C-alpha positions in Angstrom: 82.1 123.1 76.5 83.8 124.9 79.3 82.6 126.3 82.6 83.6 129.5 84.3 83.6 130.6 87.9 80.0 130.7 89.2 78.5 128.7 86.4 76.7 125.5 87.3 77.4 121.9 86.3 74.5 119.7 85.4 74.0 116.3 87.1 74.6 114.4 83.8 78.0 116.0 83.3 81.5 114.6 84.3 84.4 116.9 83.9 87.9 115.5 83.4 91.4 117.2 83.5 94.7 115.6 82.7 98.2 116.6 83.8 100.9 115.9 86.4 100.6 118.9 88.6 97.8 117.4 90.6 97.2 120.3 93.0 97.0 123.0 90.3 94.9 120.9 87.9 92.5 120.1 90.7 92.1 123.8 91.3 91.6 124.5 87.6 89.0 121.8 87.4 87.1 123.3 90.3 87.2 126.7 88.6 85.8 125.1 85.5 83.1 123.4 87.4 82.1 126.4 89.3 82.2 124.7 92.7 82.1 128.0 94.7 78.8 128.8 93.1 77.2 125.8 94.6 78.3 126.8 98.1 75.7 129.4 99.0 77.1 130.4 102.4 80.9 130.9 102.6 80.6 130.5 106.4 79.1 127.0 106.1 80.8 123.9 107.4 82.6 121.9 104.7 83.4 118.2 105.0 86.0 116.6 102.7 86.0 112.7 102.5 89.1 111.2 100.9 89.9 107.5 100.6 92.5 106.6 103.3 91.8 102.9 103.4 95.2 101.8 104.6 98.7 102.9 105.3 99.7 103.0 101.7 101.0 106.1 99.9 98.8 107.4 97.1 101.6 106.4 94.6 100.7 102.8 95.3 97.2 103.2 93.9 95.0 102.8 97.0 94.6 106.3 98.6 93.7 109.8 97.6 96.5 112.0 96.6 97.1 114.7 99.3 97.9 117.1 96.4 94.2 116.7 95.2 93.1 117.7 98.7 95.6 120.6 98.7 94.0 121.9 95.5 90.5 121.7 96.9 91.4 123.4 100.2 93.3 126.2 98.5 90.5 126.8 96.1 88.0 126.9 99.0 90.1 129.1 101.2 90.9 131.5 98.3 87.2 131.9 97.9 86.6 132.8 101.5 85.6 129.4 103.0 87.3 128.7 106.3 85.4 125.9 108.2 86.9 122.8 106.6 87.2 119.3 108.1 88.8 116.3 106.5 86.7 113.3 107.6 87.9 109.6 107.3 88.4 106.3 108.9 90.6 103.6 107.5 89.4 100.0 107.1 89.0 97.6 109.9 92.5 96.4 110.9 94.4 99.7 110.2 94.5 102.8 112.6 93.4 106.0 110.9 96.2 107.9 112.7 98.9 105.7 111.1 97.3 106.0 107.7 97.1 109.8 108.0 100.8 109.9 108.9 101.9 107.6 106.1 99.7 109.4 103.5 100.9 112.8 104.6 97.5 114.1 105.7 98.8 115.3 109.1 101.2 117.6 107.3 98.5 118.7 104.9 96.2 119.6 107.7 98.9 121.6 109.5 99.9 123.4 106.4 96.3 124.7 105.7 95.0 124.9 109.3 92.1 122.5 108.7 90.7 119.8 111.0 91.4 116.1 110.7 88.6 113.9 112.0 89.2 110.1 112.7 85.7 108.5 112.1 87.0 105.3 113.8 86.8 107.4 117.1 83.5 109.1 116.3 80.2 108.4 118.0 77.5 107.3 115.8 73.6 107.1 115.6 71.1 105.0 113.8 69.5 106.4 110.7 66.6 105.1 108.6 68.2 104.7 105.2 65.3 104.1 102.8 64.0 101.3 105.0 67.4 99.9 106.3 68.6 101.1 109.7 72.2 101.9 109.6 74.7 103.5 112.1 76.4 106.6 110.7 79.0 108.8 112.3 77.8 111.9 114.0 80.2 114.1 112.0 78.0 113.6 108.9 75.3 115.8 110.5 77.8 118.4 111.5 78.8 119.5 108.0 76.6 121.5 105.7 78.4 120.6 102.4 80.2 117.3 101.7 82.9 116.9 99.1 83.7 113.3 98.3 87.2 112.5 96.9 87.3 108.8 96.2 90.0 106.9 94.2 89.0 105.2 91.0 90.2 101.7 91.6 89.3 98.0 91.6 88.0 96.0 94.6 88.4 92.4 95.6 84.7 91.9 96.5 82.7 94.5 94.6 84.9 94.7 91.4 85.1 98.6 91.5 85.1 101.2 94.2 84.6 104.9 93.7 82.0 107.5 94.8 79.3 105.3 96.4 81.5 102.9 98.3 83.7 105.7 99.6 80.9 106.8 102.0 81.6 103.5 104.0 84.4 105.5 105.7 81.7 107.5 107.5 80.3 104.6 109.5 81.9 103.0 112.6 84.0 99.8 112.5 81.3 97.7 113.9 79.0 98.8 111.1 81.7 98.1 108.5 81.8 94.5 109.8 78.0 94.3 109.6 78.0 95.6 106.0 80.0 92.5 105.1 77.5 90.1 106.8 74.7 91.8 104.8 76.5 91.3 101.5 78.0 94.8 101.0 76.0 95.8 97.9 72.6 96.5 99.5 73.9 98.4 102.6 76.2 100.5 100.4 73.2 101.6 98.2 71.0 102.3 101.2 73.8 104.2 103.0 73.9 106.7 100.1 70.2 107.6 100.6 71.2 109.2 103.9 74.6 110.7 103.2 74.3 113.3 100.4 77.4 114.0 98.3 77.2 117.6 97.3 80.2 117.5 95.0 82.6 114.7 93.9 86.3 115.0 93.0 87.6 111.6 91.6 91.3 110.8 92.0 91.9 108.9 88.7 95.7 109.5 88.9 97.0 105.9 89.4 94.4 103.6 91.0 95.1 99.9 91.3 92.5 98.3 89.1 92.5 95.0 91.0 93.4 95.6 94.7 91.7 98.3 96.9 94.8 98.2 99.0 97.1 99.1 96.0 100.4 97.7 94.9 99.8 97.7 91.1 99.1 101.3 90.2 97.9 102.1 86.7 98.9 105.7 85.8 96.3 107.9 84.2 97.1 111.3 85.7 93.4 112.4 85.6 91.1 114.1 88.1 87.4 114.3 87.5 84.5 116.4 88.9 80.8 115.4 89.1 77.6 115.7 91.0 75.9 112.4 90.7 77.7 109.4 92.5 75.6 106.9 90.7 76.6 108.3 87.3 80.2 108.4 88.4 80.2 104.8 89.4 78.5 103.7 86.2 81.1 105.5 84.3 83.8 103.8 86.3 82.2 100.4 85.4 82.6 101.3 81.8 86.1 102.5 82.1 87.0 99.2 83.9 85.2 97.1 81.3 82.3 95.9 83.5 78.6 96.1 82.9 76.9 98.2 85.4 74.8 95.1 86.4 78.0 93.4 87.4 78.3 95.9 90.3 74.9 95.5 92.0 75.1 98.4 94.4 75.1 100.9 91.4 71.7 99.8 90.1 70.4 99.4 93.7 71.4 103.1 94.4 69.7 104.2 91.2 66.4 102.4 92.1 66.6 104.1 95.6 66.7 107.6 93.9 70.4 108.4 94.8 71.1 109.2 91.1 71.1 108.0 87.5 73.2 105.2 85.9 72.1 106.3 82.3 75.4 106.8 80.5 73.6 107.5 77.3 72.6 110.8 78.6 76.0 111.6 80.2 78.3 114.4 78.9 82.0 113.5 79.5 83.9 116.8 79.1 87.7 117.2 79.0 89.0 120.5 80.4 92.3 122.3 80.1 93.5 121.3 76.6 95.5 118.1 77.4 93.4 115.0 76.6 94.7 111.7 77.9 91.3 110.0 77.5 92.2 108.2 74.3 93.9 105.2 76.0 91.6 102.5 77.5 92.3 101.1 80.8 93.6 97.6 80.8 91.3 94.8 81.6 92.0 93.9 85.1 90.9 90.3 85.9 93.4 89.0 88.4 90.7 88.8 91.1 88.5 86.6 89.1 91.4 84.1 88.6 92.4 84.2 92.3 88.8 83.9 93.6 88.6 80.3 92.4 90.9 79.4 95.2 88.7 81.0 97.9 85.4 80.2 99.8 84.3 83.5 101.2 81.4 84.1 103.5 80.9 87.6 104.9 84.5 88.5 105.0 85.7 92.0 105.9 87.5 94.1 103.3 90.8 94.2 105.0 91.0 90.5 105.5 90.0 89.6 102.0 92.0 92.5 100.6 95.2 91.2 102.2 94.4 87.6 101.0 94.2 88.5 97.3 97.6 90.0 96.8 99.1 87.2 98.8 97.6 84.7 96.5 98.9 86.6 93.4 102.4 86.3 94.8 102.0 82.6 95.3 100.5 82.2 91.8 103.4 84.2 90.3 105.8 81.8 92.1 104.0 78.8 90.7 102.9 77.5 94.1 99.1 78.1 94.0 98.6 75.1 91.8 99.6 73.0 94.7 96.6 74.1 96.7 94.6 70.9 97.6 91.5 72.6 99.1 89.8 76.0 99.0 90.9 78.6 101.5 88.0 79.7 103.8 87.6 83.3 105.0 84.9 85.4 106.5 82.7 86.0 109.5 80.4 83.1 108.3 83.0 80.6 109.5 83.0 81.6 113.1 82.6 78.5 115.3 83.1 76.2 112.4 85.8 73.8 111.5 87.6 73.0 108.2 91.1 72.7 106.8 92.6 76.0 105.7 91.3 79.3 107.1 92.3 82.9 107.2 91.9 85.1 110.2 90.2 84.9 113.7 86.9 83.9 112.3 88.5 80.5 111.1 90.3 79.8 114.5 88.7 76.4 114.6 90.3 75.2 111.4 93.1 72.6 111.1 95.4 75.2 109.5 94.8 78.8 110.4 96.7 82.1 110.2 95.7 84.2 113.2 94.9 87.9 113.2 91.9 90.3 112.7 93.0 90.9 110.0 96.3 89.1 109.4 98.6 91.2 107.2 99.4 90.3 103.6 102.9 89.2 104.6 101.5 86.9 107.4 99.0 85.4 105.0 101.6 84.9 102.3 104.2 83.3 104.7 101.5 81.0 106.2 100.2 79.8 102.8 103.7 79.5 101.4 104.7 77.2 104.3 101.6 75.3 103.9 102.0 74.8 100.2 105.6 73.9 100.2 105.1 71.6 103.2 102.2 70.0 101.4 104.3 69.5 98.3 107.1 67.9 100.4 104.6 65.4 101.9 103.3 64.4 98.5 
């Protein structure tokens, strides 16, 4: 089945296209999906929400490729849409301005004459999200049509991240911290009752299947289009060899009416002739192995996200087996004592790496010194 300009996708459909010219294949995908037919007023305000979690180039598997954004913007502008804003805030611990520079979004915005909005600097307001009061950035109410452009990748705490979790970039930093104190899954699901994704373009080019901060990209050279964020995330669970129930926020969002996780009714359609869908994604389970070394209570994504690759480096060096006690991390350890702690929240621990968050390199160096020193004492 193919779509032509002006035709309408259905909510149970996910379109895929494969190739290496990411900008042109994104444009072709939007033509097939008939995106412009869904935008009733060419003068409306368009918001584009990429994933710019950290200062890591897209080739590392963490952030949305600027070429995908370029394809979307060119398509919109060629169809008479002019009011376009890229809206994003990096995770707590990184500055969005630096992430924008490293990922090339400053040059992208200048080239096409579109606005860049740093949601870390945005004012916010409280919204009733299906019975849960959450603070959402004001810019969400200042666009008429929201295009979500997440990266298909793994996540240290939620296993996968794609369409639903990407909305977390549209809340202030203080709320991001609170999300972790609430267990992530429930607030992510409730947030999506208040922020409507009008169209989804998934960057499935080279996401890291273990770490949301990238470093181990798995190349698939694919871009996808969809309308239902719950269906997208259910499909991502399947691609990454998880049961949907292993990622609780997907089912929660379904129960709240955000979308459907019923893959038995989904149509997965490959466009453009080139089909790279025959190769399964590898089973990424590094996180499961590394989590046995950690006691985590309400940790923020950046702090936990930097800890995991540091532990992987130590494991590869044969040092992690020397660990004599679990590493503690998270807001739940504030004011408490213990032996080994990561970040400002464990400042009262006997051995502690400072920072909010400490970087991967700082955590690695601290733990390596601890483990080699501990081995020498033994």
